C-alpha positions as CSV (number, residue, x, y, z in Angstrom):
1,X,-47.6,97.9,-41.3
2,X,-47.0,100.5,-43.9
3,X,-46.6,101.0,-47.7
4,X,-43.4,102.0,-49.4
5,X,-42.3,102.4,-53.0
6,X,-39.8,99.7,-54.0
7,X,-37.1,102.2,-54.5
8,X,-37.5,103.5,-50.9
9,X,-36.9,100.2,-49.2
10,X,-34.2,100.1,-46.5
11,X,-32.1,97.0,-45.6
12,X,-34.0,96.7,-42.3
13,X,-37.3,96.3,-44.3
14,X,-36.3,93.2,-46.2
15,X,-37.1,90.6,-43.4
16,X,-40.4,92.3,-42.8
17,X,-41.4,92.5,-46.4
18,X,-44.6,90.8,-47.6
19,X,-44.8,89.2,-51.1
20,X,-46.8,91.2,-53.7
21,X,-49.5,88.6,-54.0
22,X,-50.3,88.3,-50.2
23,X,-49.8,92.1,-49.7
24,X,-52.5,92.8,-52.3
25,X,-54.8,90.3,-50.6
26,X,-54.3,91.9,-47.2
27,X,-55.1,95.4,-48.6
28,X,-58.2,94.0,-50.3
29,X,-59.3,92.5,-47.0
30,X,-58.7,95.8,-45.2
31,X,-61.0,97.6,-47.7
32,X,-63.6,94.8,-47.7
33,X,-64.0,94.9,-43.9
34,X,-65.0,98.6,-44.0
35,X,-63.0,99.3,-40.9
36,X,-61.0,102.6,-40.6
37,X,-57.8,102.4,-42.6
38,X,-54.8,102.9,-40.3
39,X,-53.1,106.2,-40.9
40,X,-49.7,104.4,-40.5
41,X,-50.3,102.5,-43.7
42,X,-49.7,105.8,-45.6
43,X,-46.8,107.1,-43.5
44,X,-44.3,106.5,-46.3
45,X,-46.6,106.5,-49.3
46,X,-48.8,109.6,-50.0
47,X,-51.6,108.9,-52.5
48,X,-52.2,111.5,-55.1
49,X,-55.6,112.1,-53.7
50,X,-56.9,111.9,-50.1
51,X,-56.6,108.2,-49.1
52,X,-60.3,107.6,-48.8
53,X,-61.8,104.2,-49.4
54,X,-62.7,105.1,-53.0
55,X,-62.7,102.8,-56.0
56,X,-60.0,104.9,-57.8
57,X,-57.6,104.9,-54.8
58,X,-58.4,101.2,-54.0
59,X,-57.8,100.0,-57.5
60,X,-54.7,102.1,-58.0
61,X,-53.3,100.9,-54.6
62,X,-53.9,97.2,-55.3
63,X,-52.5,97.3,-58.8
64,X,-49.3,99.0,-57.6
65,X,-48.9,96.4,-54.9
66,X,-49.5,93.5,-57.3
67,X,-46.7,94.5,-59.6
68,X,-44.3,95.3,-56.8
69,X,-44.2,99.0,-57.3
70,X,-45.6,99.5,-53.8
71,X,-44.4,97.2,-51.0
72,X,-46.1,96.2,-47.8
73,X,-43.7,96.3,-44.8
74,X,-44.5,95.2,-41.3
75,X,-43.3,96.9,-38.2
76,X,-40.9,95.2,-35.8
77,X,-43.7,94.0,-33.5
78,X,-45.7,92.7,-36.5
79,X,-42.8,90.9,-38.2
80,X,-44.4,87.5,-37.4
81,X,-47.4,88.5,-39.6
82,X,-45.5,88.0,-42.9
83,X,-47.2,85.3,-44.9
84,X,-44.6,84.8,-47.6
85,X,-41.3,86.5,-47.0
86,X,-39.5,87.7,-50.1
87,X,-36.0,87.7,-48.7
88,X,-34.3,85.0,-46.6
89,X,-30.9,84.7,-44.9
90,X,-29.2,81.3,-45.7
91,X,-26.5,80.8,-43.1
92,X,-23.5,78.6,-44.0
93,X,-21.8,76.1,-41.6
94,X,-20.0,78.8,-39.7
95,X,-23.3,80.4,-38.8
96,X,-21.7,83.9,-38.7
97,X,-21.7,84.1,-42.5
98,X,-24.0,83.3,-45.3
99,X,-26.0,84.9,-48.1
100,X,-29.2,86.7,-48.6
101,X,-31.6,85.1,-51.2
102,X,-34.8,86.1,-52.9
103,X,-37.4,83.7,-51.9
104,X,-38.4,82.0,-55.1
105,X,-41.0,83.7,-57.3
106,X,-42.0,86.1,-54.6
107,X,-38.8,88.0,-54.6
108,X,-38.7,88.4,-58.4
109,X,-42.1,90.2,-58.2
110,X,-40.5,93.4,-56.8
111,X,-38.5,95.4,-59.3
112,X,-34.8,95.6,-58.5
113,X,-35.0,93.4,-55.4
114,X,-32.6,90.8,-56.7
115,X,-30.0,93.5,-57.5
116,X,-30.5,94.9,-54.0
117,X,-30.0,91.6,-52.4
118,X,-26.8,90.9,-54.4
119,X,-25.6,94.4,-53.3
120,X,-26.1,93.5,-49.6
121,X,-24.2,90.2,-50.1
122,X,-21.3,92.1,-51.8
123,X,-21.2,94.5,-48.8
124,X,-21.1,91.6,-46.3
125,X,-24.2,92.8,-44.5
126,X,-25.6,90.1,-42.2
127,X,-28.8,89.9,-40.0
128,X,-26.6,90.5,-37.0
129,X,-25.4,93.7,-38.7
130,X,-28.9,94.9,-39.2
131,X,-29.9,94.1,-35.6
132,X,-26.9,96.0,-34.1
133,X,-27.5,98.9,-36.5
134,X,-31.2,99.4,-35.6
135,X,-30.2,101.3,-32.5
136,X,-27.8,103.7,-34.3
137,X,-30.3,105.0,-36.9
138,X,-28.2,103.9,-39.9
139,X,-30.4,102.9,-42.8
140,X,-28.8,103.2,-46.2
141,X,-26.4,100.7,-47.7
142,X,-23.5,103.1,-47.5
143,X,-24.1,103.9,-43.8
144,X,-24.4,100.2,-42.9
145,X,-21.3,99.3,-45.0
146,X,-19.3,102.1,-43.3
147,X,-20.5,100.8,-39.9
148,X,-19.4,97.3,-40.9
149,X,-15.9,98.5,-41.9
150,X,-15.5,100.6,-38.8
151,X,-16.6,97.7,-36.5
152,X,-14.2,95.3,-38.2
153,X,-11.3,97.6,-37.8
154,X,-12.2,98.5,-34.2
155,X,-13.0,95.2,-32.7
156,X,-16.7,95.5,-33.2
157,X,-17.2,98.8,-31.5
158,X,-19.9,101.1,-32.8
159,X,-18.9,104.4,-34.5
160,X,-19.9,107.6,-32.8
161,X,-22.9,109.4,-34.2
162,X,-20.7,112.1,-35.9
163,X,-18.7,109.5,-37.7
164,X,-21.6,108.2,-39.7
165,X,-22.2,109.9,-43.1
166,X,-25.6,110.0,-44.7
167,X,-26.0,108.5,-48.1
168,X,-28.7,107.3,-50.6
169,X,-31.5,105.0,-49.6
170,X,-31.3,101.5,-50.8
171,X,-33.6,102.0,-53.8
172,X,-31.7,105.1,-54.9
173,X,-28.2,103.5,-55.0
174,X,-28.2,99.8,-55.4
175,X,-29.2,99.6,-59.0
176,X,-26.7,102.2,-60.3
177,X,-23.6,102.2,-58.1
178,X,-20.6,100.0,-58.7
179,X,-18.7,98.7,-55.7
180,X,-17.1,100.2,-53.8
181,X,-19.2,103.4,-54.0
182,X,-16.9,106.3,-53.2
183,X,-18.0,109.6,-51.7
184,X,-17.1,111.2,-55.1
185,X,-19.5,108.9,-57.0
186,X,-22.3,109.6,-54.5
187,X,-21.7,113.4,-54.9
188,X,-21.9,113.0,-58.7
189,X,-25.2,111.2,-58.4
190,X,-26.7,114.0,-56.3
191,X,-25.4,116.6,-58.7
192,X,-27.2,114.9,-61.6
193,X,-30.5,115.3,-59.8
194,X,-33.9,114.2,-61.0
195,X,-36.0,114.6,-64.1
196,X,-39.4,115.2,-62.5
197,X,-42.3,114.4,-64.7
198,X,-45.7,115.6,-63.4
199,X,-49.2,114.9,-64.7
200,X,-51.7,117.5,-63.4
201,X,-55.4,116.7,-63.8
202,X,-58.2,119.2,-63.2
203,X,-61.8,118.0,-63.3
204,X,-64.9,119.8,-64.5
205,X,-67.7,121.7,-62.7
206,X,-69.5,119.4,-60.3
207,X,-67.2,116.5,-61.1
208,X,-65.4,114.9,-58.1
209,X,-64.2,111.3,-58.1
210,X,-64.1,111.1,-54.3
211,X,-67.8,112.1,-54.0
212,X,-68.7,109.7,-56.8
213,X,-67.2,106.9,-54.8
214,X,-69.0,108.0,-51.7
215,X,-72.2,107.9,-53.6
216,X,-71.5,104.4,-54.9
217,X,-71.0,103.2,-51.4
218,X,-74.2,104.8,-50.2
219,X,-76.2,103.5,-53.2
220,X,-75.3,99.9,-52.4
221,X,-77.9,100.2,-49.6
222,X,-80.5,100.9,-52.3
223,X,-79.4,97.9,-54.3
224,X,-80.5,95.6,-51.6
225,X,-84.0,96.3,-52.8
226,X,-83.2,95.5,-56.4
227,X,-84.3,91.8,-56.2
228,X,-87.6,92.4,-54.4
229,X,-88.7,95.9,-55.6
230,X,-86.7,97.4,-58.6
231,X,-88.9,100.5,-58.6
232,X,-88.1,101.2,-54.9
233,X,-84.4,100.6,-55.6
234,X,-84.5,103.2,-58.4
235,X,-86.4,105.7,-56.3
236,X,-83.9,105.2,-53.4
237,X,-81.0,105.9,-55.7
238,X,-82.7,109.0,-57.2
239,X,-83.5,110.4,-53.8
240,X,-79.9,109.8,-52.7
241,X,-78.7,111.7,-55.8
242,X,-80.9,114.7,-54.9
243,X,-79.8,114.7,-51.3
244,X,-76.1,114.6,-52.0
245,X,-75.8,116.6,-55.2
246,X,-74.5,116.3,-58.8
247,X,-70.9,115.9,-57.8
248,X,-71.9,112.6,-56.1
249,X,-74.4,111.4,-58.8
250,X,-72.3,112.0,-61.9
251,X,-70.1,109.3,-63.5
252,X,-66.3,109.7,-63.7
253,X,-65.0,112.0,-66.4
254,X,-62.3,111.3,-69.0
255,X,-59.9,113.4,-66.9
256,X,-60.3,110.9,-64.0
257,X,-59.8,108.0,-66.3
258,X,-56.6,109.5,-67.8
259,X,-55.4,110.3,-64.3
260,X,-55.9,106.6,-63.4
261,X,-53.8,105.5,-66.4
262,X,-51.0,108.1,-66.2
263,X,-47.9,106.3,-65.2
264,X,-46.0,106.9,-61.9
265,X,-42.7,105.5,-60.7
266,X,-39.0,106.0,-60.8
267,X,-36.7,104.8,-63.6
268,X,-33.2,105.5,-64.9
269,X,-33.2,107.7,-68.0
270,X,-29.6,107.5,-69.1
271,X,-27.5,109.0,-66.3
272,X,-30.5,110.8,-64.8
273,X,-33.3,109.5,-62.5
274,X,-36.7,110.1,-63.9
275,X,-39.4,110.4,-61.2
276,X,-43.0,110.4,-62.5
277,X,-45.9,111.5,-60.4
278,X,-49.5,112.7,-60.8
279,X,-52.1,114.8,-58.9
280,X,-55.8,115.4,-59.3
281,X,-57.9,118.4,-58.3
282,X,-61.6,118.0,-58.0
283,X,-63.9,120.2,-60.0
284,X,-65.4,123.6,-59.4
285,X,-68.3,123.8,-57.0
286,X,-67.2,120.7,-55.1
287,X,-65.5,119.7,-51.8
288,X,-64.6,116.2,-50.8
289,X,-67.4,114.9,-48.7
290,X,-69.1,118.4,-48.6
291,X,-72.1,120.0,-50.1
292,X,-71.9,121.3,-53.7
293,X,-71.7,125.1,-54.0
294,X,-74.3,126.3,-56.5
295,X,-72.9,129.9,-56.3
296,X,-69.4,128.8,-57.2
297,X,-70.8,126.4,-59.8
298,X,-72.6,129.3,-61.4
299,X,-69.8,131.9,-61.3
300,X,-66.6,129.7,-61.5
301,X,-65.1,131.7,-58.7
302,X,-65.1,131.6,-54.9
303,X,-63.8,129.0,-52.4
304,X,-64.3,126.2,-54.9
305,X,-63.8,128.1,-58.1
306,X,-61.2,127.8,-60.9
307,X,-58.5,129.9,-59.2
308,X,-58.9,127.9,-55.9
309,X,-58.8,124.6,-57.9
310,X,-55.4,125.6,-59.4
311,X,-54.0,126.8,-56.1
312,X,-55.1,123.5,-54.4
313,X,-53.5,121.6,-57.3
314,X,-50.2,123.4,-56.9
315,X,-50.1,123.0,-53.1
316,X,-50.8,119.2,-53.2
317,X,-48.4,118.7,-56.1
318,X,-45.6,120.4,-54.3
319,X,-46.3,118.4,-51.1
320,X,-46.2,115.1,-52.9
321,X,-43.1,116.1,-54.9
322,X,-41.3,116.8,-51.7
323,X,-42.2,113.4,-50.3
324,X,-41.1,111.6,-53.5
325,X,-37.9,113.5,-54.0
326,X,-36.5,112.9,-50.5
327,X,-34.2,115.9,-50.7
328,X,-32.9,115.2,-54.2
329,X,-32.5,118.3,-56.4
330,X,-34.6,118.6,-59.6
331,X,-32.6,119.2,-62.7
332,X,-35.4,119.1,-65.2
333,X,-39.2,119.5,-64.8
334,X,-41.7,118.3,-67.4
335,X,-45.4,119.0,-66.9
336,X,-48.4,117.5,-68.6
337,X,-51.9,119.0,-67.9
338,X,-55.3,117.6,-68.6
339,X,-58.7,119.2,-67.9
340,X,-62.4,119.2,-68.8
341,X,-64.8,122.1,-69.0
342,X,-63.8,124.6,-66.3
343,X,-61.1,122.1,-65.5
344,X,-59.7,122.7,-69.0
345,X,-59.8,126.5,-68.2
346,X,-58.0,125.6,-64.9
347,X,-55.3,123.7,-66.9
348,X,-54.7,126.7,-69.2
349,X,-54.5,129.0,-66.2
350,X,-52.1,126.6,-64.5
351,X,-49.9,126.4,-67.5
352,X,-49.6,130.2,-67.6
353,X,-48.7,130.3,-63.9
354,X,-46.1,127.6,-64.3
355,X,-44.5,129.5,-67.2
356,X,-43.9,132.5,-64.8
357,X,-41.2,130.4,-63.2
358,X,-40.1,130.7,-59.6
359,X,-42.2,133.9,-59.1
360,X,-45.4,132.2,-60.2
361,X,-47.8,130.4,-57.9
362,X,-46.4,127.0,-58.7
363,X,-42.8,128.2,-58.2
364,X,-43.7,129.6,-54.8
365,X,-45.5,126.4,-53.9
366,X,-42.4,124.3,-54.7
367,X,-40.2,126.8,-52.8
368,X,-42.4,126.5,-49.7
369,X,-41.6,122.7,-49.8
370,X,-37.9,123.4,-50.1
371,X,-37.7,122.5,-53.9
372,X,-35.7,124.9,-56.0
373,X,-36.9,126.0,-59.5
374,X,-35.0,123.8,-62.0
375,X,-33.0,125.2,-64.9
376,X,-35.0,123.2,-67.4
377,X,-38.8,123.5,-67.2
378,X,-41.2,122.5,-70.0
379,X,-45.0,122.5,-70.2
380,X,-44.9,119.4,-72.4
381,X,-48.5,118.6,-73.2
382,X,-52.0,120.0,-72.6
383,X,-54.9,117.6,-73.2
384,X,-58.1,119.7,-73.1
385,X,-61.7,118.5,-73.3
386,X,-64.1,121.3,-74.4
387,X,-62.9,124.4,-72.5
388,X,-65.8,126.3,-70.9
389,X,-64.5,129.0,-68.5
390,X,-68.0,130.5,-67.9
391,X,-66.8,133.1,-65.4
392,X,-69.2,135.5,-63.8
393,X,-67.3,138.2,-61.9
394,X,-69.8,140.5,-60.3
395,X,-67.2,142.7,-58.7
396,X,-65.6,143.4,-62.2
397,X,-69.0,144.0,-63.7
398,X,-69.1,140.7,-65.6
399,X,-72.6,139.4,-65.2
400,X,-72.7,136.7,-68.0
401,X,-71.2,133.3,-68.1
402,X,-71.4,133.3,-71.9
403,X,-69.4,136.3,-72.8
404,X,-65.7,136.4,-73.5
405,X,-64.7,138.0,-70.2
406,X,-63.0,135.5,-67.9
407,X,-60.9,137.6,-65.5
408,X,-59.1,136.6,-63.3
409,X,-58.7,133.2,-65.2
410,X,-55.9,133.4,-67.8
411,X,-56.8,131.3,-70.9
412,X,-54.5,132.6,-73.5
413,X,-51.8,130.0,-74.5
414,X,-48.4,130.9,-75.9
415,X,-47.5,128.3,-78.5
416,X,-43.8,129.3,-78.3
417,X,-43.6,128.1,-74.7
418,X,-45.7,124.9,-74.8
419,X,-44.8,121.6,-76.4
420,X,-48.2,120.4,-77.6
421,X,-51.9,121.3,-77.2
422,X,-54.7,119.0,-78.1
423,X,-58.2,120.4,-77.6
424,X,-61.3,118.3,-78.2
425,X,-64.4,120.4,-78.7
426,X,-68.1,119.3,-78.7
427,X,-69.7,119.9,-82.1
428,X,-73.3,119.5,-80.9
429,X,-73.1,121.6,-77.7
430,X,-75.5,124.6,-78.0
431,X,-76.2,125.7,-74.4
432,X,-76.1,129.5,-74.0
433,X,-73.9,129.2,-70.8
434,X,-71.5,126.8,-72.4
435,X,-69.7,129.1,-74.8
436,X,-66.5,127.5,-76.1
437,X,-63.1,129.1,-75.3
438,X,-61.2,128.1,-78.4
439,X,-57.4,127.9,-78.8
440,X,-57.9,129.0,-82.5
441,X,-57.2,132.6,-83.5
442,X,-60.2,134.7,-84.7
443,X,-58.9,134.5,-88.3
444,X,-58.7,130.7,-88.1
445,X,-54.9,130.4,-87.6
446,X,-53.5,127.7,-85.4
447,X,-49.8,127.0,-84.6
448,X,-48.3,123.7,-85.8
449,X,-48.1,122.4,-82.2
450,X,-51.8,123.2,-81.5
451,X,-54.7,120.9,-82.5
452,X,-58.4,121.9,-82.0
453,X,-60.5,118.9,-83.1
454,X,-64.2,119.2,-83.4
455,X,-65.9,115.9,-82.4
456,X,-69.6,114.9,-82.6
457,X,-71.5,115.1,-79.3
458,X,-72.4,117.4,-76.5
459,X,-70.1,118.8,-73.7
460,X,-70.0,115.6,-71.5
461,X,-70.2,113.2,-74.5
462,X,-66.7,114.4,-75.3
463,X,-65.4,115.0,-71.7
464,X,-67.2,112.2,-69.9
465,X,-69.4,112.2,-66.9
466,X,-72.6,110.5,-68.3
467,X,-73.6,107.1,-67.0
468,X,-73.5,104.0,-69.2
469,X,-77.3,104.1,-69.8
470,X,-79.9,106.7,-68.9
471,X,-83.3,108.0,-69.8
472,X,-83.6,111.5,-71.2
473,X,-86.9,113.1,-70.4
474,X,-86.5,116.7,-71.5
475,X,-88.6,119.8,-71.9
476,X,-86.9,121.1,-75.1
477,X,-88.8,124.4,-74.9
478,X,-90.3,126.5,-72.2
479,X,-93.8,125.5,-71.1
480,X,-96.4,127.6,-73.0
481,X,-99.4,128.7,-70.9
482,X,-102.8,129.3,-72.6
483,X,-105.6,131.1,-70.8
484,X,-109.1,132.5,-71.6
485,X,-111.2,131.2,-74.5
486,X,-108.1,129.8,-76.3
487,X,-108.1,126.9,-73.8
488,X,-111.0,125.4,-75.8
489,X,-108.8,125.1,-79.0
490,X,-105.1,125.1,-78.0
491,X,-104.1,123.5,-81.3
492,X,-105.2,126.6,-83.1
493,X,-103.1,129.1,-81.1
494,X,-99.9,130.9,-82.1
495,X,-98.2,129.2,-79.2
496,X,-99.0,125.8,-80.5
497,X,-97.8,126.8,-83.9
498,X,-94.5,128.0,-82.4
499,X,-94.0,124.7,-80.6
500,X,-94.8,122.7,-83.7
501,X,-92.3,124.7,-85.8
502,X,-89.6,124.0,-83.1
503,X,-90.6,120.3,-83.0
504,X,-90.0,120.1,-86.8
505,X,-86.6,121.8,-86.4
506,X,-85.6,119.4,-83.6
507,X,-86.8,116.4,-85.6
508,X,-84.6,117.6,-88.5
509,X,-81.6,117.4,-86.2
510,X,-82.1,113.6,-86.1
511,X,-82.4,112.9,-82.4
512,X,-85.0,110.1,-82.8
513,X,-85.0,107.5,-85.5
514,X,-84.3,103.9,-86.4
515,X,-81.3,103.6,-84.1
516,X,-83.0,105.1,-81.0
517,X,-83.0,103.2,-77.7
518,X,-86.3,102.7,-75.8
519,X,-86.8,104.1,-72.3
520,X,-85.8,101.9,-69.4
521,X,-89.5,101.0,-68.9
522,X,-89.7,99.7,-72.5
523,X,-91.7,102.6,-73.9
524,X,-90.7,103.9,-77.4
525,X,-88.8,107.1,-77.8
526,X,-90.9,110.1,-78.6
527,X,-90.9,113.9,-79.4
528,X,-94.4,115.4,-78.9
529,X,-96.4,118.3,-77.7
530,X,-98.4,117.4,-74.5
531,X,-101.3,119.3,-72.9
532,X,-102.0,119.6,-69.2
533,X,-105.3,121.1,-68.2
534,X,-106.2,122.9,-65.0
535,X,-109.7,124.2,-63.9
536,X,-108.1,127.3,-62.3
537,X,-108.2,130.2,-62.8
538,X,-112.0,130.4,-63.4
539,X,-113.9,130.5,-65.7
540,X,-111.8,129.0,-68.5
541,X,-109.0,127.4,-66.6
542,X,-105.5,127.0,-68.1
543,X,-103.7,124.7,-70.5
544,X,-100.0,124.2,-70.3
545,X,-98.3,123.1,-73.6
546,X,-95.0,121.3,-73.3
547,X,-92.7,120.0,-76.0
548,X,-91.1,116.9,-74.6
549,X,-88.5,114.4,-75.8
550,X,-88.2,111.0,-74.2
551,X,-85.5,108.4,-75.2
552,X,-82.8,106.1,-73.9
553,X,-79.2,107.1,-74.4
554,X,-75.9,105.2,-73.9
555,X,-72.9,106.9,-72.4
556,X,-70.2,104.7,-74.1
557,X,-69.2,107.3,-76.8
558,X,-67.2,109.3,-74.2
559,X,-64.9,106.3,-73.9
560,X,-64.2,106.6,-77.6
561,X,-63.1,110.2,-77.1
562,X,-61.0,109.1,-74.2
563,X,-59.3,106.6,-76.4
564,X,-58.5,109.2,-79.0
565,X,-56.9,111.6,-76.4
566,X,-55.0,108.7,-74.9
567,X,-53.5,107.8,-78.3
568,X,-52.6,111.4,-79.1
569,X,-50.9,111.9,-75.7
570,X,-48.9,108.7,-76.1
571,X,-47.9,109.9,-79.5
572,X,-46.5,113.0,-77.8
573,X,-44.3,110.9,-75.6
574,X,-46.5,110.6,-72.5
575,X,-46.5,107.3,-70.6
576,X,-49.7,105.5,-69.6
577,X,-50.8,102.1,-68.4
578,X,-53.0,100.1,-70.8
579,X,-56.7,100.9,-70.9
580,X,-58.4,98.2,-68.8
581,X,-60.6,95.7,-70.5
582,X,-63.7,96.6,-68.4
583,X,-67.2,97.8,-69.3
584,X,-66.7,101.2,-67.7
585,X,-63.8,101.8,-70.1
586,X,-65.1,100.2,-73.3
587,X,-67.4,101.2,-76.1
588,X,-69.8,99.1,-78.2
589,X,-68.4,97.2,-81.2
590,X,-70.7,99.3,-83.5
591,X,-68.7,102.4,-82.5
592,X,-65.4,100.8,-83.6
593,X,-65.8,101.8,-87.3
594,X,-66.6,105.4,-86.1
595,X,-63.5,105.5,-84.0
596,X,-61.3,104.2,-86.8
597,X,-62.8,106.8,-89.2
598,X,-62.2,109.7,-86.7
599,X,-58.7,108.5,-85.8
600,X,-57.7,108.1,-89.5
601,X,-58.8,111.7,-90.3
602,X,-57.2,113.2,-87.2
603,X,-53.9,111.4,-88.0
604,X,-54.1,113.0,-91.4
605,X,-54.5,116.5,-90.0
606,X,-58.2,116.9,-90.3
607,X,-59.5,119.0,-87.4
608,X,-63.2,118.6,-88.2
609,X,-63.5,114.9,-89.1
610,X,-66.7,113.9,-90.9
611,X,-68.8,110.7,-90.7
612,X,-71.0,108.8,-93.1
613,X,-74.7,109.7,-92.8
614,X,-75.6,106.3,-91.2
615,X,-72.7,106.7,-88.7
616,X,-73.9,110.2,-87.8
617,X,-77.5,108.9,-87.3
618,X,-76.3,106.0,-85.1
619,X,-74.3,108.4,-83.0
620,X,-76.9,111.1,-82.7
621,X,-79.8,108.7,-81.9
622,X,-78.1,106.2,-79.6
623,X,-75.1,107.9,-78.0
624,X,-75.2,111.7,-78.2
625,X,-77.0,113.5,-75.3
626,X,-79.3,116.5,-75.8
627,X,-77.7,118.8,-73.2
628,X,-80.0,121.8,-73.6
629,X,-83.4,121.8,-72.0
630,X,-85.9,123.6,-69.7
631,X,-86.5,121.0,-67.1
632,X,-87.7,122.1,-63.7
633,X,-85.0,122.3,-61.0
634,X,-85.3,119.4,-58.5
635,X,-83.9,119.4,-55.0
636,X,-84.6,118.2,-51.5
637,X,-86.3,120.6,-49.0
638,X,-86.0,118.8,-45.7
639,X,-87.4,115.3,-46.3
640,X,-89.5,116.5,-49.3
641,X,-88.6,116.4,-52.9
642,X,-89.3,119.8,-54.6
643,X,-89.6,120.5,-58.4
644,X,-89.6,124.1,-59.4
645,X,-89.8,125.7,-62.8
646,X,-86.9,128.1,-63.4
647,X,-88.2,131.7,-63.5
648,X,-87.9,133.7,-66.8
649,X,-87.3,130.4,-68.6
650,X,-86.7,131.7,-72.2
651,X,-83.9,134.0,-70.9
652,X,-82.8,132.7,-67.5
653,X,-82.7,128.9,-67.5
654,X,-79.1,127.8,-66.9
655,X,-79.3,125.0,-69.5
656,X,-81.2,126.8,-72.2
657,X,-79.9,126.7,-75.8
658,X,-78.7,129.8,-77.6
659,X,-81.5,131.6,-79.6
660,X,-80.0,130.3,-82.8
661,X,-79.3,126.8,-81.6
662,X,-75.7,127.4,-82.6
663,X,-72.8,127.5,-80.2
664,X,-71.1,130.7,-79.1
665,X,-67.3,130.5,-79.7
666,X,-64.7,132.9,-78.2
667,X,-61.5,132.8,-80.2
668,X,-58.0,133.3,-78.8
669,X,-56.2,136.4,-79.9
670,X,-52.5,136.8,-80.6
671,X,-51.4,133.2,-80.4
672,X,-47.7,132.9,-79.7
673,X,-47.4,136.4,-78.4
674,X,-48.6,136.1,-74.8
């Protein structure tokens, strides 16, 4: 058995076609059994991402089958396996003639099937015709009709191979072609070509939906312990996260969720066919099923860096486009790009490459697949979540992720060549290595078709990737070490005073208050200086002072940001499916008023929307994560968990805040003059 898009169905498929309901159930059962998925299932249908047994692919697959967009067709030897045929042949009294019929409600579940069946009836195609034609290789309606006409005029003899002319597949012709379809009409259809609409999605550093799904499958083994030993279950999941890496343990980002919703399919847009498709490229530092690369994650370059991410995106997009186009020419190409973090930098780099036309990387990738560069090409929409290029290019003498040097990644966007740019930036992000690459000019100018909207929250609060509920246990300052006689009175040292001053500053930022959530163990949230004493070195020993913040934080706010980008993209003309009514896509009712306030201000042109003090406190204390800290680095060394303090913490910790606790911003120069 194999999957096909409804518009790819051939006449021979109809008697081996399963109903959408039973087809979806059979696919569910395949995934439930956990047995290897037969490669033949995907012979005609190429998923946007590797067809692993992941939640994203599984849900997308099943939903497409349920609505009839994808069809399950059995092979000749499996034809008896059809549970509920959708098409049946009703013979009349003469037995040699009759009519094709859609089988009740099942047939009506597949778009365009009734019209296709009516077309076959008008062309007098019978089951006998299909059986005789199977040996000749004819497949499309026109080929079969031509064979019928030839056979009738020649006493039933088959035409020679050279006398058969290729035409459109059943899904490409039946809904638009009047009878009889002349060669001239078919030629006109081919000349019109296709309006190809592409959604290209680039995920953030250490974000990879395939690896997340692999982790979820693995962690189910830990969940077996949940009923008898919850602590052991949590320890099991934590250990698994350390063994596999961040790209496995993170939650899906807003890029993944928008990818999931971006609409695919084929429709008629006036006289032109519109073919919509999407592709996803996993984030920097990740490989599907492989180990995370800490070097590539730190530099943004290398085998899994930004440039490689874009090249991989272009190659997979061109391959999928070739499969979907089936040789049809592309008259118009519209491209939408979405990205988060370094994935947003990748989206900007990709847009610049696309705008180079046939000589750019994307043009060459299409050419390699036999797809010519269309006369009309538009980069229609860029949806960006908090662009952080963070490139470290040692060969070029660039040793800092926080500076404005990002060669070879091209971030500068030309407003005269792009339809619309929407850039959500994280107002509360202050990490030194997370400098913002703005689309605003240094003098504050922004073209009419660009929006850069500052939203409350840290980097992944805006772009997604946090789990629905988690404990934050953070060292919000480097550990201060006291030796000598000062160990007898640490509260009277300068180091204590410095930590106390920082504690007051952090308290004033409003992280803990009336709206704070308790830790998962029920303990109250806290911000305090702790002391850890050691007898060594003699004679006075040592005291380590640590400023720690402990609190519970919800991850639902990122879904609010997703909702805002979703609405702005739809307003720009992009097509999406409805946001599912599921916990992983929703946000708390208490956030609804905040969402309405932000949306109202954004619609009215406000790029730095403000909230009432109580709303800000609710958001900060319950939903906004504190992303900057000095926590030790945890990893697995063999079978042993190791926790190591990062050397030179005040200057070298990768997640440290800027010295001023204000974000570094690199502005774009010369907008519209790239």
